[in-house]
N, C-alpha and C positions, 0 to 999 in steps of 0.2 A: 636442388631442393627445393620442394616446394614453400610457398611465404608461410609463414604462421599465420593462424587465423587465431586473433586476435576472440578476448571470453567478450569485449567489450571497445569498442574505438567510436569514440563521441565526436571527435572529428569528423568521422564517415558518414556518423546516422545523423547529423546535424548538415553537412554540406549544402544539398539540395537547401537547407531553407537562409543559408547566408547572406544571400543579399536582402534578403525582408529582415532578415534579426538587426543589419544595418542599416535601413531606412528605419524601421522602430524603435532604432537606439536614436536614429539624429533627431525623431520625431520629440522623443520624453526629451532628449538634448535641447534644443530650440524651444520648446512650449515654457523653460522656466522654471516645470511646476512638476516637484519628484516624489514627493508623497502623498498617496491617498486622493487623486486627480483622478482623469478621464480614464487613462488607462487602463486602472483597478476597477472602476464602475464597468467600465466596457467588457475586461475581463467575467468580471463575475457573472452579467448579464450572460454573459456565451455559456460560459460555463454549468449556468443554473439551469439554460435551455439544453445542452449537451446530456448531461443528469437526469433534467427531467426532474429535478425540483423546483422549489417554488424562489428560494435564497441560494445565495452560493455567499461567504464570506471570504475575502483574502488574509491570509495570515502571513507570519514569516518563514514557516519550514510545517513539518507534517507532525511531530512533536506538537509542536503550541497549540496546532489542529485538534489533536489528541488531549491536550490539557485544558486546553477551551469548552472542548465537548463535553467535559464532566464538572469544570469549574462554576460554568452555567448554572449546574443544578442547585450549590450550593450543601449539598450533603452534610451532614455529620462527621468530625473528625472521627477516624476511623470504623467509617461504613466500607462496607463487603463490595467489591468490584468482582463478579465473574470472569473470567479471561484464560484465554488458551494456553497450554503448556509450551505449547508451539508454536513460537512464533518471535519477530525481531524485538529485541530489548525493547524499544521505543513504550510498546505498549503496555509494559509493566511499567518503565519510570514516569509516563503517564499519569498511572494513577497513584505511586507512591507519592509525584512530586507535588498532589493534590490533598494531600495527608490523608490517603483514601489504605485501605487493604488489600490488596489481591488475592482472590482466591482461584488456581491453576485448576483448569479443566483438560483432562486429555482431549489428543485428538483422533477422529480415525486415521486407522493408517492407511485407507486407500485416496482418501481426498487431503491427508492433511490439514486439515482445518476444525476446529473445537467440534466437538460430539455431541448434540443433542442429549443423547442418551444419559450421559453423565453426567446435565446440569442439575437437574432437579436437588439429585442426593446434595448439592455442597450448597442449597442454598438453604439461609436462615433468616433470622429476626433482624439481622444488621447487612444483607442485602442489598442496594437499592442499585443495581443496575448489571447488566449484563455488555460485556462490552465483545464485538465478534471481530477476526481478524479475516479477511478472503485473500489467505496467502497465495502469490505466486502468480494470483491472476482470475484466482477461480472463488464464486461465490461460496456462501455456508448456505447450507443447509436453512432456507431461512422460515420458511413452511411454518418446521419444527419449534425453531427459535424465536418467531413469535407468538407463539403457542404459549412457550413459557411466559415469554416477556411479560405477555396481556391476561398470565393467569395471576403471577403473582405482583401483578401491577409494577412494574421494571422498568428502568430507563435503557435504553436500545444505542448506547453506541457503535459506531460502524466502522471499523479501520481499514480503508480500502486504497491504503497506499499504495499496493503492487497492484490494485484494479481497477483503474480508470477505464470505463465503458462495460467491464464484467456483469452480467446479466444472469437472475436467478428465475425463470420460467418470466421471460420477458420484460420482469420490472428491472431496472438499475441498480446496481449496490450503491449506497449511500441514501435510499430513496426511503429507506426499512426504518429506519432511525436517525438521529446524527452522522451523516456520514464526514466522516476527517479524513482527507487527501495529502498525499505527498508529493511537489512538485520536483524532488533530487533529481538533477540531469540523467541517468541511466533511468527512470522511469517511463511507460511508454509516453506519456504526455510531460516531456522533462523541461527546467526551466534553464539559465544558462547560468545556477547555483540552486541556494536554496530557496522551497516556496512553499506554499502550504493553503486549505481554502477549506471549510466547512460548509454542509450542507442540510438545507432546514424546510418541513414549511410552516413549522411556527414563529409568524407576524414578531411576535415579543422577544421569544429568543434568538431571532436574528437580529434586532435593534441591541439587544443586549452581548451579545456578542460581537458587535461594530465597535461597542464601547469597550467592552471587555478586551478588544486588542490595541484600544487606541488609549492608555493610562486607566480605563474606566470613564472615560470620556465622554458623553453624545455632545457637549456642548463647548467649546473652547474654554480652556480653565475653571472647567465644571466638574467635579468628578464624583460620580454617581455611585460606583464601585473603586474595588480592590482591585484596580485594574494592570494590566502589561503592554510592555513596547514587544506588540505582534503585525508590525502591519506590511500586507502582501507592498513592496513598492514598486513604481510605476515601470520602471526599467523591467522587471521579470513579469511582471504582469503584459507589458511590452511583446515582449515575448512567447509571453505563452497564449495570447490573440492570433502570433503566427500559425504557432503548431496546432493550435488546438482545430485548425482549417483542414488541418491531414491526418489527425486523432484517427478516424474509421479508416481509414488506409493503411497509416502505421500497422492498427490492428490484424486488418484482412492480411497487410502483407506478411506479419507473425503469426498467424493462424496460417496460414501458409505454410510456413519454414514448418513449423512445429507437427503438422499433417504430414511432411516427410516423413519427422523422424516418428510419428505414429505407423507409418505403412510401411516402415522400411526397416527399423532398428529387428535385431533379434531375440528373440523371447527371455534371452540371460538378463533382459534390462529390465528392473519393472519401473512404469513409463504413468505418465501422470490419466488419470481414467475418463474416461466421456462422456456425458449423459446427454441430450436433449432438453433435460431442465437448465442446464447449466450454459450458458452463452461464455466460454475461456475467452483470457487476454493474453494470453504469458508473458505478464512481467519477464518472468522467469519459467526456463522451459525445464524441468526438475526431473532425474531418471535415480534411480537405486540398483543400489549392488552389495553384494559383502564384500567386497572385496575393493571399495568404496579407493581408498589411498593409494594402492595398487592401480588401480583405474586412471587414474588422478597424474599420479606418475607417466604411465603408460602412454596417456594422450599427449601429454607436453613432450614425451621424449620426441613425439611425430609430427610436432608442429601445431598443435593445438593447445589454445588455456580455456581453464573453465575454472570457475567457482565454486564452493561449496556454500549455501545458504539454508542452514546455519554450522558452522562447526561445532559453538558449546547450544545446546540448550539454555535455556534463560535462569532455570533454576541451581546451575551450574556454577554460573557468573558469578567471580567474587564480591562486584556490587552488592548482589543481593541477598549476600549471607547472613543468614536473621529476619529478612526479613519476608521469604517466603518458602512456606513446610512442606513436604511430602516428597514420595519419590512420584517418577513419571516414567516409567520405562517405556513406551511407548515415545514420547519424545523422543528419549535417548536414543532408541531403534531409527529413527528418524535422523537425527540429527549427525548420527554413524554412520550412514549407508546413501546418506544422500549428494546428489551432484549435479550442478548445473552446466549446460549445456551453452553454446552461441548459441541466443536468437535474436537478433539485434535488426533495426532499419539499418542500419549500415553494411551485413550481410547478404550472400549475394546464395541463391539456390544451390550454385553448385560449389559452393564453401560448405553448407550443411551438407548434401551428398559425400563432400568426401570424409565431412565428420561420423557421419554413419559407418561408410567406409572401414574406416579408421577402426571405429568401435569393432562392427561385427565382426573382426579380426581378433578383437582382444579372447 
């Protein structure tokens, strides 16, 4: 019997970096400086250079990055933020934790990202910002969204948690508005724990972000804002600097695996769309199928593990009842039919061909 193909095996994905990780950890340990030191500053500079943003500010998680990206504006309580109905719950949680109101907009069925054509009808006098989510590693249609944001003078926050290195018309995500990144271990740029970052071109906002993440303090024991404890620590920063050097290689490899799926899978499966305007990084390679649950079970019986991103749409989550209103049939259709296939830096091309062969027999 063939060995099981895991959906994700972080040990395999990271084994190439183990020696460098150990060296980086010992460097932090021997420095005696563990919070907001040289490792964080170095990574921030490196990540800003990678994303082509002017500033990168390390924080404790992707959720914190989203929260601070909204908090920095000091919007009035109850202000509205446009957000896609098809997203991970963190996007919506960040809005609620800032005492703001999420206003959900349906996605395009072919890209799974927010549909720009449906945004304007949801804008009211209380709308202060648009939060886009570059889901699965594909940029949103930023031309159309920027046009709307500029027309109504709305702040723009980009949830880039799944899209490190993704581009729209040659421009990196995280450079259109304020970028919020997660470095959760399974991401294309994953830490060895939780970590996140914010990107911006605004010098004043960058300084405010640095204060907000550190108890609202610019100078020790002087607190200018009601801040948070959300600091990227030196160990995670050191690990991220190791992997950042390989991020383009990781993306190239995942795009190669994605091309196997795209070229070899039968037409029974709805695959991600590909367009010249979009450079996709395939944090997740999702297909859709009307018999998703049977398909997932069939693959598992044949030694292939998969995931569902995500089984329950946000508006159906127990935690959000009474906080979001409306019906979102397109989001529900996606959540009921989507299936994420193995596609990691730890997989081999032969494994992906085996997944394809098994899928095509379904």
